N, C-alpha and C positions, 0 to 999 in steps of 0.2 A: 257066729263068729261075735267075741267080746264087744263092748263098747271101747275099752283099751286099744284093742287089736284092730278096730274101725277106726276107731283116729289115728293111731301110730299110720295107719295106711294112708288116710289122707294127709297129713302131715308128712310123709315121705314123697307123696306127691306134689304137694306146695313148695318142697324143696329143692327135691331133684336127686339125684344120686350125687355122692361123691364126687369130684374131681378125683381123676386117675394121680395128681400131685397132691398127694394129703399135706404137704407143708407150706402150701400155697397158702398165703394171708388172704383171707372175704374180702369181697369188695365193700366199702364204705355201707353202700343199701344194705347187704347182709347183716354187719357188726349191729344198725341200729333198727331192722327190722322188727316191726309188732305183728302180733297174732291173735285174734280173738274170733269166740264163737258167738255168734248171734241168735238163740232163738227166734222165730217166727210166732207171733199173734193172731195176723189175721191174713197176711202174703205167700204164695207161692214159694218156696226159697227156689226154686229152678228159674220161674219168670223172674223173678226181682235181682235174681244172681247175671241173668242175661242181660236184663236193662242196665244194670250198674255197671257191666262188662263190657256198654259201649260207653260207658261216658265217663270211667275214669283210666287214670294213667301211673297214678303212683302206687295204686292198691290193687292186688288183685283178690276176687271175691265168688267163691265155689259153694256150689249149694248143696247138703248134705238133703236129701230127700227125706230120707228115713226119721227122721228128727226135725223134717222142717225147718231147718238151721242154716246160716250162712257161718261160712269160714273165711275170717277175712285176715290176709295178709299185706301192711301196707309199708312203705319204705320208713316213713316217720310217724313220729305220736300225732303228728299237725294232720297226717293224710288218713290215718284211721280215727280220727276225732273227727274227721268230714264225711268219711265213710257211713261215720257211726250216726251223724246227724240225718246223713240223707234216707238210710234205716229206717228212723225212728218217723220219719215225715212219710214214706211211703207205706208203712206197716200199718194203717188203717184197715178199719172195718170197711167196706165197700156199703155206699147208701142202698137205701131200700128202694 
């Protein structure tokens, strides 16, 4: 599977299936949704996604284990910034 196809599949899972009413106006949170892929240097994507999933309410974090990256979907830019700051704080080398 190509990287583009894999990303498309993940995005489909994050966004969900289209509703039966195609003319329905999207919810406000969907209009302003922010997405970003964050490659990790030290932390394991699956473990960090699970930890963040328990803490966050305005964002969703999914692990891409193949690339050791996190795919973040946040309701607002502020929520995305908060998640990115948490990831930066947690993606550190473990002490020896």
